[in-house]
CHARMM internal coordinates of N, CA and C (Angstrom, degrees):
IC EDIT
DIST 1 N 1 CA 1.4622
DIST 1 CA 1 C 1.5273
ANGL 1 N 1 CA 1 C 109.45
DIST 1 C 2 N 1.3265
ANGL 1 CA 1 C 2 N 116.99
DIHE 1 N 1 CA 1 C 2 N 129.13
DIST 2 N 2 CA 1.4609
ANGL 1 C 2 N 2 CA 120.94
DIHE 1 CA 1 C 2 N 2 CA -179.86
DIST 2 CA 2 C 1.5245
ANGL 2 N 2 CA 2 C 111.13
DIHE 1 C 2 N 2 CA 2 C -79.26
DIST 2 C 3 N 1.3122
ANGL 2 CA 2 C 3 N 114.40
DIHE 2 N 2 CA 2 C 3 N 152.62
DIST 3 N 3 CA 1.4617
ANGL 2 C 3 N 3 CA 119.99
DIHE 2 CA 2 C 3 N 3 CA 179.90
DIST 3 CA 3 C 1.5263
ANGL 3 N 3 CA 3 C 109.05
DIHE 2 C 3 N 3 CA 3 C -83.13
DIST 3 C 4 N 1.3105
ANGL 3 CA 3 C 4 N 118.42
DIHE 3 N 3 CA 3 C 4 N 124.21
DIST 4 N 4 CA 1.4691
ANGL 3 C 4 N 4 CA 120.42
DIHE 3 CA 3 C 4 N 4 CA -176.44
DIST 4 CA 4 C 1.5266
ANGL 4 N 4 CA 4 C 114.21
DIHE 3 C 4 N 4 CA 4 C -69.90
DIST 4 C 5 N 1.3169
ANGL 4 CA 4 C 5 N 119.70
DIHE 4 N 4 CA 4 C 5 N -23.93
DIST 5 N 5 CA 1.4645
ANGL 4 C 5 N 5 CA 120.27
DIHE 4 CA 4 C 5 N 5 CA -175.74
DIST 5 CA 5 C 1.5289
ANGL 5 N 5 CA 5 C 114.34
DIHE 4 C 5 N 5 CA 5 C -84.46
DIST 5 C 6 N 1.3379
ANGL 5 CA 5 C 6 N 119.01
DIHE 5 N 5 CA 5 C 6 N -4.70
DIST 6 N 6 CA 1.4688
ANGL 5 C 6 N 6 CA 119.71
DIHE 5 CA 5 C 6 N 6 CA -179.89
DIST 6 CA 6 C 1.5206
ANGL 6 N 6 CA 6 C 113.71
DIHE 5 C 6 N 6 CA 6 C -102.60
DIST 6 C 7 N 1.3055
ANGL 6 CA 6 C 7 N 119.14
DIHE 6 N 6 CA 6 C 7 N -9.49
DIST 7 N 7 CA 1.4561
ANGL 6 C 7 N 7 CA 121.98
DIHE 6 CA 6 C 7 N 7 CA -177.61
DIST 7 CA 7 C 1.5237
ANGL 7 N 7 CA 7 C 110.64
DIHE 6 C 7 N 7 CA 7 C -97.70
DIST 7 C 8 N 1.3379
ANGL 7 CA 7 C 8 N 117.61
DIHE 7 N 7 CA 7 C 8 N 141.93
DIST 8 N 8 CA 1.4666
ANGL 7 C 8 N 8 CA 120.09
DIHE 7 CA 7 C 8 N 8 CA 178.55
DIST 8 CA 8 C 1.5294
ANGL 8 N 8 CA 8 C 110.52
DIHE 7 C 8 N 8 CA 8 C -71.13
DIST 8 C 9 N 1.2976
ANGL 8 CA 8 C 9 N 115.18
DIHE 8 N 8 CA 8 C 9 N 159.57
DIST 9 N 9 CA 1.4622
ANGL 8 C 9 N 9 CA 121.07
DIHE 8 CA 8 C 9 N 9 CA 176.73
DIST 9 CA 9 C 1.5175
ANGL 9 N 9 CA 9 C 109.26
DIHE 8 C 9 N 9 CA 9 C -69.85
DIST 9 C 10 N 1.3239
ANGL 9 CA 9 C 10 N 117.76
DIHE 9 N 9 CA 9 C 10 N 134.20
DIST 10 N 10 CA 1.4591
ANGL 9 C 10 N 10 CA 122.72
DIHE 9 CA 9 C 10 N 10 CA -178.85
DIST 10 CA 10 C 1.5252
ANGL 10 N 10 CA 10 C 109.27
DIHE 9 C 10 N 10 CA 10 C -103.54
DIST 10 C 11 N 1.3031
ANGL 10 CA 10 C 11 N 116.18
DIHE 10 N 10 CA 10 C 11 N 125.58
DIST 11 N 11 CA 1.4611
ANGL 10 C 11 N 11 CA 122.38
DIHE 10 CA 10 C 11 N 11 CA 177.48
DIST 11 CA 11 C 1.5245
ANGL 11 N 11 CA 11 C 106.96
DIHE 10 C 11 N 11 CA 11 C -103.69
DIST 11 C 12 N 1.3142
ANGL 11 CA 11 C 12 N 117.49
DIHE 11 N 11 CA 11 C 12 N 117.87
DIST 12 N 12 CA 1.4698
ANGL 11 C 12 N 12 CA 121.49
DIHE 11 CA 11 C 12 N 12 CA -176.57
DIST 12 CA 12 C 1.5167
ANGL 12 N 12 CA 12 C 112.64
DIHE 11 C 12 N 12 CA 12 C -67.66
DIST 12 C 13 N 1.3089
ANGL 12 CA 12 C 13 N 117.27
DIHE 12 N 12 CA 12 C 13 N -36.66
DIST 13 N 13 CA 1.4682
ANGL 12 C 13 N 13 CA 120.65
DIHE 12 CA 12 C 13 N 13 CA -178.13
DIST 13 CA 13 C 1.5252
ANGL 13 N 13 CA 13 C 110.62
DIHE 12 C 13 N 13 CA 13 C -130.32
DIST 13 C 14 N 1.3144
ANGL 13 CA 13 C 14 N 115.51
DIHE 13 N 13 CA 13 C 14 N 81.64
DIST 14 N 14 CA 1.4597
ANGL 13 C 14 N 14 CA 121.02
DIHE 13 CA 13 C 14 N 14 CA 175.91
DIST 14 CA 14 C 1.5244
ANGL 14 N 14 CA 14 C 108.47
DIHE 13 C 14 N 14 CA 14 C -88.32
DIST 14 C 15 N 1.3228
ANGL 14 CA 14 C 15 N 117.91
DIHE 14 N 14 CA 14 C 15 N 128.74
DIST 15 N 15 CA 1.4686
ANGL 14 C 15 N 15 CA 119.12
DIHE 14 CA 14 C 15 N 15 CA 179.01
DIST 15 CA 15 C 1.5247
ANGL 15 N 15 CA 15 C 111.35
DIHE 14 C 15 N 15 CA 15 C -72.63
DIST 15 C 16 N 1.3306
ANGL 15 CA 15 C 16 N 116.29
DIHE 15 N 15 CA 15 C 16 N 141.73
DIST 16 N 16 CA 1.4576
ANGL 15 C 16 N 16 CA 122.94
DIHE 15 CA 15 C 16 N 16 CA 176.52
DIST 16 CA 16 C 1.5213
ANGL 16 N 16 CA 16 C 107.34
DIHE 15 C 16 N 16 CA 16 C -109.95
DIST 16 C 17 N 1.3503
ANGL 16 CA 16 C 17 N 115.93
DIHE 16 N 16 CA 16 C 17 N 124.17
DIST 17 N 17 CA 1.4557
ANGL 16 C 17 N 17 CA 121.65
DIHE 16 CA 16 C 17 N 17 CA -177.88
DIST 17 CA 17 C 1.5226
ANGL 17 N 17 CA 17 C 111.07
DIHE 16 C 17 N 17 CA 17 C -114.11
DIST 17 C 18 N 1.3245
ANGL 17 CA 17 C 18 N 115.65
DIHE 17 N 17 CA 17 C 18 N 141.85
DIST 18 N 18 CA 1.4537
ANGL 17 C 18 N 18 CA 122.69
DIHE 17 CA 17 C 18 N 18 CA 171.26
DIST 18 CA 18 C 1.5224
ANGL 18 N 18 CA 18 C 107.31
DIHE 17 C 18 N 18 CA 18 C -131.67
DIST 18 C 19 N 1.3187
ANGL 18 CA 18 C 19 N 116.21
DIHE 18 N 18 CA 18 C 19 N 123.07
DIST 19 N 19 CA 1.4570
ANGL 18 C 19 N 19 CA 121.81
DIHE 18 CA 18 C 19 N 19 CA 178.82
DIST 19 CA 19 C 1.5229
ANGL 19 N 19 CA 19 C 111.57
DIHE 18 C 19 N 19 CA 19 C 55.75
DIST 19 C 20 N 1.3257
ANGL 19 CA 19 C 20 N 116.12
DIHE 19 N 19 CA 19 C 20 N 36.54
DIST 20 N 20 CA 1.4572
ANGL 19 C 20 N 20 CA 121.78
DIHE 19 CA 19 C 20 N 20 CA 178.30
DIST 20 CA 20 C 1.5223
ANGL 20 N 20 CA 20 C 114.88
DIHE 19 C 20 N 20 CA 20 C 79.66
DIST 20 C 21 N 1.3249
ANGL 20 CA 20 C 21 N 117.90
DIHE 20 N 20 CA 20 C 21 N 1.17
DIST 21 N 21 CA 1.4623
ANGL 20 C 21 N 21 CA 121.86
DIHE 20 CA 20 C 21 N 21 CA -178.67
DIST 21 CA 21 C 1.5200
ANGL 21 N 21 CA 21 C 109.91
DIHE 20 C 21 N 21 CA 21 C -108.77
DIST 21 C 22 N 1.3144
ANGL 21 CA 21 C 22 N 116.08
DIHE 21 N 21 CA 21 C 22 N 139.59
DIST 22 N 22 CA 1.4556
ANGL 21 C 22 N 22 CA 121.69
DIHE 21 CA 21 C 22 N 22 CA 178.70
DIST 22 CA 22 C 1.5281
ANGL 22 N 22 CA 22 C 109.66
DIHE 21 C 22 N 22 CA 22 C -72.35
DIST 22 C 23 N 1.3471
ANGL 22 CA 22 C 23 N 116.12
DIHE 22 N 22 CA 22 C 23 N 127.77
DIST 23 N 23 CA 1.4569
ANGL 22 C 23 N 23 CA 120.95
DIHE 22 CA 22 C 23 N 23 CA -179.64
DIST 23 CA 23 C 1.5233
ANGL 23 N 23 CA 23 C 110.75
DIHE 22 C 23 N 23 CA 23 C -100.50
DIST 23 C 24 N 1.3348
ANGL 23 CA 23 C 24 N 116.18
DIHE 23 N 23 CA 23 C 24 N -53.11
DIST 24 N 24 CA 1.4547
ANGL 23 C 24 N 24 CA 120.83
DIHE 23 CA 23 C 24 N 24 CA -177.00
DIST 24 CA 24 C 1.5246
ANGL 24 N 24 CA 24 C 109.41
DIHE 23 C 24 N 24 CA 24 C -165.00
DIST 24 C 25 N 1.3125
ANGL 24 CA 24 C 25 N 115.52
DIHE 24 N 24 CA 24 C 25 N -177.35
DIST 25 N 25 CA 1.4597
ANGL 24 C 25 N 25 CA 122.56
DIHE 24 CA 24 C 25 N 25 CA 175.70
DIST 25 CA 25 C 1.5254
ANGL 25 N 25 CA 25 C 108.19
DIHE 24 C 25 N 25 CA 25 C -121.02
DIST 25 C 26 N 1.3414
ANGL 25 CA 25 C 26 N 115.77
DIHE 25 N 25 CA 25 C 26 N 137.88
DIST 26 N 26 CA 1.4576
ANGL 25 C 26 N 26 CA 121.46
DIHE 25 CA 25 C 26 N 26 CA 177.47
DIST 26 CA 26 C 1.5233
ANGL 26 N 26 CA 26 C 109.31
DIHE 25 C 26 N 26 CA 26 C -139.37
DIST 26 C 27 N 1.3207
ANGL 26 CA 26 C 27 N 116.04
DIHE 26 N 26 CA 26 C 27 N 163.41
DIST 27 N 27 CA 1.4481
ANGL 26 C 27 N 27 CA 120.63
DIHE 26 CA 26 C 27 N 27 CA 173.37
DIST 27 CA 27 C 1.5150
ANGL 27 N 27 CA 27 C 109.99
DIHE 26 C 27 N 27 CA 27 C -79.52
DIST 27 C 28 N 1.3332
ANGL 27 CA 27 C 28 N 117.71
DIHE 27 N 27 CA 27 C 28 N 136.62
DIST 28 N 28 CA 1.4563
ANGL 27 C 28 N 28 CA 120.49
DIHE 27 CA 27 C 28 N 28 CA -176.03
DIST 28 CA 28 C 1.5191
ANGL 28 N 28 CA 28 C 110.52
DIHE 27 C 28 N 28 CA 28 C -159.08
DIST 28 C 29 N 1.3188
ANGL 28 CA 28 C 29 N 115.43
DIHE 28 N 28 CA 28 C 29 N 165.92
DIST 29 N 29 CA 1.4601
ANGL 28 C 29 N 29 CA 120.71
DIHE 28 CA 28 C 29 N 29 CA 173.54
DIST 29 CA 29 C 1.5246
ANGL 29 N 29 CA 29 C 110.95
DIHE 28 C 29 N 29 CA 29 C -90.26
DIST 29 C 30 N 1.3302
ANGL 29 CA 29 C 30 N 116.91
DIHE 29 N 29 CA 29 C 30 N -0.54
DIST 30 N 30 CA 1.4606
ANGL 29 C 30 N 30 CA 121.94
DIHE 29 CA 29 C 30 N 30 CA 177.10
DIST 30 CA 30 C 1.5265
ANGL 30 N 30 CA 30 C 108.86
DIHE 29 C 30 N 30 CA 30 C -113.32
DIST 30 C 31 N 1.3222
ANGL 30 CA 30 C 31 N 117.85
DIHE 30 N 30 CA 30 C 31 N 143.59
DIST 31 N 31 CA 1.4653
ANGL 30 C 31 N 31 CA 119.81
DIHE 30 CA 30 C 31 N 31 CA -177.94
DIST 31 CA 31 C 1.5290
ANGL 31 N 31 CA 31 C 114.32
DIHE 30 C 31 N 31 CA 31 C -71.44
DIST 31 C 32 N 1.3425
ANGL 31 CA 31 C 32 N 117.42
DIHE 31 N 31 CA 31 C 32 N -23.99
DIST 32 N 32 CA 1.4628
ANGL 31 C 32 N 32 CA 121.85
DIHE 31 CA 31 C 32 N 32 CA -178.39
DIST 32 CA 32 C 1.5200
ANGL 32 N 32 CA 32 C 108.24
DIHE 31 C 32 N 32 CA 32 C -146.70
DIST 32 C 33 N 1.3290
ANGL 32 CA 32 C 33 N 117.67
DIHE 32 N 32 CA 32 C 33 N 136.45
DIST 33 N 33 CA 1.4585
ANGL 32 C 33 N 33 CA 122.32
DIHE 32 CA 32 C 33 N 33 CA 179.33
DIST 33 CA 33 C 1.5198
ANGL 33 N 33 CA 33 C 109.89
DIHE 32 C 33 N 33 CA 33 C -119.62
DIST 33 C 34 N 1.3287
ANGL 33 CA 33 C 34 N 116.60
DIHE 33 N 33 CA 33 C 34 N 140.34
DIST 34 N 34 CA 1.4529
ANGL 33 C 34 N 34 CA 123.05
DIHE 33 CA 33 C 34 N 34 CA 175.37
DIST 34 CA 34 C 1.5216
ANGL 34 N 34 CA 34 C 107.53
DIHE 33 C 34 N 34 CA 34 C -124.84
DIST 34 C 35 N 1.3245
ANGL 34 CA 34 C 35 N 116.92
DIHE 34 N 34 CA 34 C 35 N 127.99
DIST 35 N 35 CA 1.4612
ANGL 34 C 35 N 35 CA 121.36
DIHE 34 CA 34 C 35 N 35 CA -178.72
DIST 35 CA 35 C 1.5220
ANGL 35 N 35 CA 35 C 110.51
DIHE 34 C 35 N 35 CA 35 C -116.02
DIST 35 C 36 N 1.3402
ANGL 35 CA 35 C 36 N 115.64
DIHE 35 N 35 CA 35 C 36 N 151.70
DIST 36 N 36 CA 1.4639
ANGL 35 C 36 N 36 CA 121.59
DIHE 35 CA 35 C 36 N 36 CA 178.43
DIST 36 CA 36 C 1.5228
ANGL 36 N 36 CA 36 C 111.22
DIHE 35 C 36 N 36 CA 36 C -96.44
DIST 36 C 37 N 1.3392
ANGL 36 CA 36 C 37 N 117.03
DIHE 36 N 36 CA 36 C 37 N -32.74
DIST 37 N 37 CA 1.4571
ANGL 36 C 37 N 37 CA 122.36
DIHE 36 CA 36 C 37 N 37 CA -178.01
DIST 37 CA 37 C 1.5196
ANGL 37 N 37 CA 37 C 107.83
DIHE 36 C 37 N 37 CA 37 C -131.03
DIST 37 C 38 N 1.3199
ANGL 37 CA 37 C 38 N 115.64
DIHE 37 N 37 CA 37 C 38 N 136.37
DIST 38 N 38 CA 1.4629
ANGL 37 C 38 N 38 CA 120.30
DIHE 37 CA 37 C 38 N 38 CA 174.89
DIST 38 CA 38 C 1.5104
ANGL 38 N 38 CA 38 C 109.16
DIHE 37 C 38 N 38 CA 38 C -148.29
DIST 38 C 39 N 1.2791
ANGL 38 CA 38 C 39 N 118.81
DIHE 38 N 38 CA 38 C 39 N -178.77
DIST 39 N 39 CA 1.4590
ANGL 38 C 39 N 39 CA 124.36
DIHE 38 CA 38 C 39 N 39 CA -171.92
DIST 39 CA 39 C 1.5239
ANGL 39 N 39 CA 39 C 113.70
DIHE 38 C 39 N 39 CA 39 C -51.28
DIST 39 C 40 N 1.3040
ANGL 39 CA 39 C 40 N 119.42
DIHE 39 N 39 CA 39 C 40 N -40.99
DIST 40 N 40 CA 1.4645
ANGL 39 C 40 N 40 CA 122.04
DIHE 39 CA 39 C 40 N 40 CA -174.70
DIST 40 CA 40 C 1.5258
ANGL 40 N 40 CA 40 C 114.09
DIHE 39 C 40 N 40 CA 40 C -75.89
DIST 40 C 41 N 1.3454
ANGL 40 CA 40 C 41 N 118.81
DIHE 40 N 40 CA 40 C 41 N -17.09
DIST 41 N 41 CA 1.4689
ANGL 40 C 41 N 41 CA 118.72
DIHE 40 CA 40 C 41 N 41 CA 179.79
DIST 41 CA 41 C 1.5242
ANGL 41 N 41 CA 41 C 112.64
DIHE 40 C 41 N 41 CA 41 C -125.02
DIST 41 C 42 N 1.3230
ANGL 41 CA 41 C 42 N 118.30
DIHE 41 N 41 CA 41 C 42 N 8.70
DIST 42 N 42 CA 1.4668
ANGL 41 C 42 N 42 CA 121.10
DIHE 41 CA 41 C 42 N 42 CA 179.02
DIST 42 CA 42 C 1.5265
ANGL 42 N 42 CA 42 C 109.22
DIHE 41 C 42 N 42 CA 42 C -75.88
DIST 42 C 43 N 1.3460
ANGL 42 CA 42 C 43 N 118.22
DIHE 42 N 42 CA 42 C 43 N 132.67
DIST 43 N 43 CA 1.4685
ANGL 42 C 43 N 43 CA 121.16
DIHE 42 CA 42 C 43 N 43 CA -176.54
DIST 43 CA 43 C 1.5333
ANGL 43 N 43 CA 43 C 114.08
DIHE 42 C 43 N 43 CA 43 C -57.70
DIST 43 C 44 N 1.3143
ANGL 43 CA 43 C 44 N 117.91
DIHE 43 N 43 CA 43 C 44 N -33.33
DIST 44 N 44 CA 1.4630
ANGL 43 C 44 N 44 CA 120.34
DIHE 43 CA 43 C 44 N 44 CA -179.26
DIST 44 CA 44 C 1.5272
ANGL 44 N 44 CA 44 C 111.40
DIHE 43 C 44 N 44 CA 44 C -64.40
DIST 44 C 45 N 1.3219
ANGL 44 CA 44 C 45 N 116.97
DIHE 44 N 44 CA 44 C 45 N -40.49
DIST 45 N 45 CA 1.4543
ANGL 44 C 45 N 45 CA 121.06
DIHE 44 CA 44 C 45 N 45 CA -176.27
DIST 45 CA 45 C 1.5263
ANGL 45 N 45 CA 45 C 113.57
DIHE 44 C 45 N 45 CA 45 C -87.23
DIST 45 C 46 N 1.3178
ANGL 45 CA 45 C 46 N 118.32
DIHE 45 N 45 CA 45 C 46 N -17.74
DIST 46 N 46 CA 1.4648
ANGL 45 C 46 N 46 CA 121.06
DIHE 45 CA 45 C 46 N 46 CA -178.11
DIST 46 CA 46 C 1.5208
ANGL 46 N 46 CA 46 C 112.47
DIHE 45 C 46 N 46 CA 46 C -100.28
DIST 46 C 47 N 1.3403
ANGL 46 CA 46 C 47 N 118.10
DIHE 46 N 46 CA 46 C 47 N 7.02
DIST 47 N 47 CA 1.4653
ANGL 46 C 47 N 47 CA 123.63
DIHE 46 CA 46 C 47 N 47 CA -179.74
DIST 47 CA 47 C 1.5188
ANGL 47 N 47 CA 47 C 112.98
DIHE 46 C 47 N 47 CA 47 C 58.71
DIST 47 C 48 N 1.3191
ANGL 47 CA 47 C 48 N 118.05
DIHE 47 N 47 CA 47 C 48 N 25.88
DIST 48 N 48 CA 1.4641
ANGL 47 C 48 N 48 CA 120.26
DIHE 47 CA 47 C 48 N 48 CA 176.25
DIST 48 CA 48 C 1.5227
ANGL 48 N 48 CA 48 C 110.29
DIHE 47 C 48 N 48 CA 48 C -105.73
DIST 48 C 49 N 1.3223
ANGL 48 CA 48 C 49 N 116.77
DIHE 48 N 48 CA 48 C 49 N 13.10
DIST 49 N 49 CA 1.4546
ANGL 48 C 49 N 49 CA 121.06
DIHE 48 CA 48 C 49 N 49 CA 179.21
DIST 49 CA 49 C 1.5220
ANGL 49 N 49 CA 49 C 109.69
DIHE 48 C 49 N 49 CA 49 C -72.86
DIST 49 C 50 N 1.3224
ANGL 49 CA 49 C 50 N 116.46
DIHE 49 N 49 CA 49 C 50 N 134.72
DIST 50 N 50 CA 1.4535
ANGL 49 C 50 N 50 CA 120.52
DIHE 49 CA 49 C 50 N 50 CA 179.44
DIST 50 CA 50 C 1.5252
ANGL 50 N 50 CA 50 C 109.09
DIHE 49 C 50 N 50 CA 50 C -101.83
DIST 50 C 51 N 1.3069
ANGL 50 CA 50 C 51 N 115.71
DIHE 50 N 50 CA 50 C 51 N 141.74
DIST 51 N 51 CA 1.4522
ANGL 50 C 51 N 51 CA 121.59
DIHE 50 CA 50 C 51 N 51 CA 178.56
DIST 51 CA 51 C 1.5243
ANGL 51 N 51 CA 51 C 107.69
DIHE 50 C 51 N 51 CA 51 C -99.62
DIST 51 C 52 N 1.3230
ANGL 51 CA 51 C 52 N 116.04
DIHE 51 N 51 CA 51 C 52 N 128.06
DIST 52 N 52 CA 1.4610
ANGL 51 C 52 N 52 CA 120.55
DIHE 51 CA 51 C 52 N 52 CA -179.26
DIST 52 CA 52 C 1.5217
ANGL 52 N 52 CA 52 C 108.46
DIHE 51 C 52 N 52 CA 52 C -85.64
DIST 52 C 53 N 1.3036
ANGL 52 CA 52 C 53 N 115.41
DIHE 52 N 52 CA 52 C 53 N 126.07
DIST 53 N 53 CA 1.4595
ANGL 52 C 53 N 53 CA 121.16
DIHE 52 CA 52 C 53 N 53 CA -179.17
DIST 53 CA 53 C 1.5271
ANGL 53 N 53 CA 53 C 108.89
DIHE 52 C 53 N 53 CA 53 C -81.23
DIST 53 C 54 N 1.3242
ANGL 53 CA 53 C 54 N 116.90
DIHE 53 N 53 CA 53 C 54 N 114.51
DIST 54 N 54 CA 1.4598
ANGL 53 C 54 N 54 CA 120.78
DIHE 53 CA 53 C 54 N 54 CA -179.16
DIST 54 CA 54 C 1.5158
ANGL 54 N 54 CA 54 C 111.99
DIHE 53 C 54 N 54 CA 54 C -110.68
DIST 54 C 55 N 1.3295
ANGL 54 CA 54 C 55 N 117.99
DIHE 54 N 54 CA 54 C 55 N 9.09
DIST 55 N 55 CA 1.4527
ANGL 54 C 55 N 55 CA 120.50
DIHE 54 CA 54 C 55 N 55 CA 178.81
DIST 55 CA 55 C 1.5201
ANGL 55 N 55 CA 55 C 110.02
DIHE 54 C 55 N 55 CA 55 C -69.83
DIST 55 C 56 N 1.3106
ANGL 55 CA 55 C 56 N 116.27
DIHE 55 N 55 CA 55 C 56 N 145.52
DIST 56 N 56 CA 1.4479
ANGL 55 C 56 N 56 CA 120.91
DIHE 55 CA 55 C 56 N 56 CA 176.79
DIST 56 CA 56 C 1.5133
ANGL 56 N 56 CA 56 C 114.17
DIHE 55 C 56 N 56 CA 56 C 83.86
DIST 56 C 57 N 1.3060
ANGL 56 CA 56 C 57 N 118.96
DIHE 56 N 56 CA 56 C 57 N 12.28
DIST 57 N 57 CA 1.4587
ANGL 56 C 57 N 57 CA 120.53
DIHE 56 CA 56 C 57 N 57 CA -178.76
DIST 57 CA 57 C 1.5246
ANGL 57 N 57 CA 57 C 111.49
DIHE 56 C 57 N 57 CA 57 C -65.73
DIST 57 C 58 N 1.3254
ANGL 57 CA 57 C 58 N 116.15
DIHE 57 N 57 CA 57 C 58 N -42.61
DIST 58 N 58 CA 1.4646
ANGL 57 C 58 N 58 CA 119.71
DIHE 57 CA 57 C 58 N 58 CA 179.50
DIST 58 CA 58 C 1.5197
ANGL 58 N 58 CA 58 C 110.29
DIHE 57 C 58 N 58 CA 58 C -65.23
DIST 58 C 59 N 1.3310
ANGL 58 CA 58 C 59 N 116.59
DIHE 58 N 58 CA 58 C 59 N -43.56
DIST 59 N 59 CA 1.4584
ANGL 58 C 59 N 59 CA 120.72
DIHE 58 CA 58 C 59 N 59 CA -179.84
DIST 59 CA 59 C 1.5273
ANGL 59 N 59 CA 59 C 110.88
DIHE 58 C 59 N 59 CA 59 C -62.72
DIST 59 C 60 N 1.3071
ANGL 59 CA 59 C 60 N 117.90
DIHE 59 N 59 CA 59 C 60 N -41.11
DIST 60 N 60 CA 1.4660
ANGL 59 C 60 N 60 CA 120.79
DIHE 59 CA 59 C 60 N 60 CA 178.27
DIST 60 CA 60 C 1.5304
ANGL 60 N 60 CA 60 C 110.58
DIHE 59 C 60 N 60 CA 60 C -64.14
DIST 60 C 61 N 1.3399
ANGL 60 CA 60 C 61 N 116.74
DIHE 60 N 60 CA 60 C 61 N -40.19
DIST 61 N 61 CA 1.4510
ANGL 60 C 61 N 61 CA 120.96
DIHE 60 CA 60 C 61 N 61 CA 178.17
DIST 61 CA 61 C 1.5216
ANGL 61 N 61 CA 61 C 110.65
DIHE 60 C 61 N 61 CA 61 C -62.43
DIST 61 C 62 N 1.3245
ANGL 61 CA 61 C 62 N 115.22
DIHE 61 N 61 CA 61 C 62 N -47.39
DIST 62 N 62 CA 1.4713
ANGL 61 C 62 N 62 CA 119.98
DIHE 61 CA 61 C 62 N 62 CA -179.17
DIST 62 CA 62 C 1.5342
ANGL 62 N 62 CA 62 C 110.70
DIHE 61 C 62 N 62 CA 62 C -61.60
DIST 62 C 63 N 1.3274
ANGL 62 CA 62 C 63 N 117.03
DIHE 62 N 62 CA 62 C 63 N -41.49
DIST 63 N 63 CA 1.4543
ANGL 62 C 63 N 63 CA 121.26
DIHE 62 CA 62 C 63 N 63 CA -179.17
DIST 63 CA 63 C 1.5313
ANGL 63 N 63 CA 63 C 110.59
DIHE 62 C 63 N 63 CA 63 C -68.84
DIST 63 C 64 N 1.3266
ANGL 63 CA 63 C 64 N 116.27
DIHE 63 N 63 CA 63 C 64 N -40.25
DIST 64 N 64 CA 1.4651
ANGL 63 C 64 N 64 CA 121.14
DIHE 63 CA 63 C 64 N 64 CA -178.27
DIST 64 CA 64 C 1.5262
ANGL 64 N 64 CA 64 C 111.21
DIHE 63 C 64 N 64 CA 64 C -61.89
DIST 64 C 65 N 1.3091
ANGL 64 CA 64 C 65 N 117.17
DIHE 64 N 64 CA 64 C 65 N -40.95
DIST 65 N 65 CA 1.4550
ANGL 64 C 65 N 65 CA 120.95
DIHE 64 CA 64 C 65 N 65 CA -176.33
DIST 65 CA 65 C 1.5379
ANGL 65 N 65 CA 65 C 112.60
DIHE 64 C 65 N 65 CA 65 C -100.95
DIST 65 C 66 N 1.3209
ANGL 65 CA 65 C 66 N 117.14
DIHE 65 N 65 CA 65 C 66 N 8.81
DIST 66 N 66 CA 1.4491
ANGL 65 C 66 N 66 CA 122.14
DIHE 65 CA 65 C 66 N 66 CA 174.89
DIST 66 CA 66 C 1.5207
ANGL 66 N 66 CA 66 C 113.67
DIHE 65 C 66 N 66 CA 66 C 60.31
DIST 66 C 67 N 1.2974
ANGL 66 CA 66 C 67 N 117.48
DIHE 66 N 66 CA 66 C 67 N 40.81
DIST 67 N 67 CA 1.4558
ANGL 66 C 67 N 67 CA 120.96
DIHE 66 CA 66 C 67 N 67 CA -177.00
DIST 67 CA 67 C 1.5169
ANGL 67 N 67 CA 67 C 112.72
DIHE 66 C 67 N 67 CA 67 C -90.25
DIST 67 C 68 N 1.2896
ANGL 67 CA 67 C 68 N 119.79
DIHE 67 N 67 CA 67 C 68 N -5.58
DIST 68 N 68 CA 1.4576
ANGL 67 C 68 N 68 CA 123.10
DIHE 67 CA 67 C 68 N 68 CA 178.21
DIST 68 CA 68 C 1.5111
ANGL 68 N 68 CA 68 C 112.97
DIHE 67 C 68 N 68 CA 68 C 68.27
DIST 68 C 69 N 1.3212
ANGL 68 CA 68 C 69 N 116.90
DIHE 68 N 68 CA 68 C 69 N -127.30
DIST 69 N 69 CA 1.4650
ANGL 68 C 69 N 69 CA 120.22
DIHE 68 CA 68 C 69 N 69 CA -175.99
DIST 69 CA 69 C 1.5244
ANGL 69 N 69 CA 69 C 110.05
DIHE 68 C 69 N 69 CA 69 C -91.04
DIST 69 C 70 N 1.3533
ANGL 69 CA 69 C 70 N 115.50
DIHE 69 N 69 CA 69 C 70 N 167.28
DIST 70 N 70 CA 1.4672
ANGL 69 C 70 N 70 CA 121.57
DIHE 69 CA 69 C 70 N 70 CA -179.65
DIST 70 CA 70 C 1.5105
ANGL 70 N 70 CA 70 C 111.65
DIHE 69 C 70 N 70 CA 70 C -96.55
DIST 70 C 71 N 1.3687
ANGL 70 CA 70 C 71 N 117.85
DIHE 70 N 70 CA 70 C 71 N 3.69
DIST 71 N 71 CA 1.4645
ANGL 70 C 71 N 71 CA 121.02
DIHE 70 CA 70 C 71 N 71 CA -179.20
DIST 71 CA 71 C 1.5265
ANGL 71 N 71 CA 71 C 110.66
DIHE 70 C 71 N 71 CA 71 C -76.11
DIST 71 C 72 N 1.3330
ANGL 71 CA 71 C 72 N 117.19
DIHE 71 N 71 CA 71 C 72 N 146.59
DIST 72 N 72 CA 1.4578
ANGL 71 C 72 N 72 CA 121.74
DIHE 71 CA 71 C 72 N 72 CA -179.03
DIST 72 CA 72 C 1.5057
ANGL 72 N 72 CA 72 C 111.77
DIHE 71 C 72 N 72 CA 72 C -87.58
END
COOR INIT
IC SEED 1 N 1 CA 1 C
IC BUILD
């Protein structure tokens, strides 16, 4: 038998808010949840994700420090 005084209160339908608007209800130990990022504004799902170009890093390093070629 579990001890009732050590477990947090469970809320079956806690509202989830984004930007002051109700999104959905979920089970939680908190009575109200506020999120900053969710499916509708996440960069991965909205195709607004930017890809960082990391090509040429070695060449830039070599040029910056005047090391010339990488051949031994």
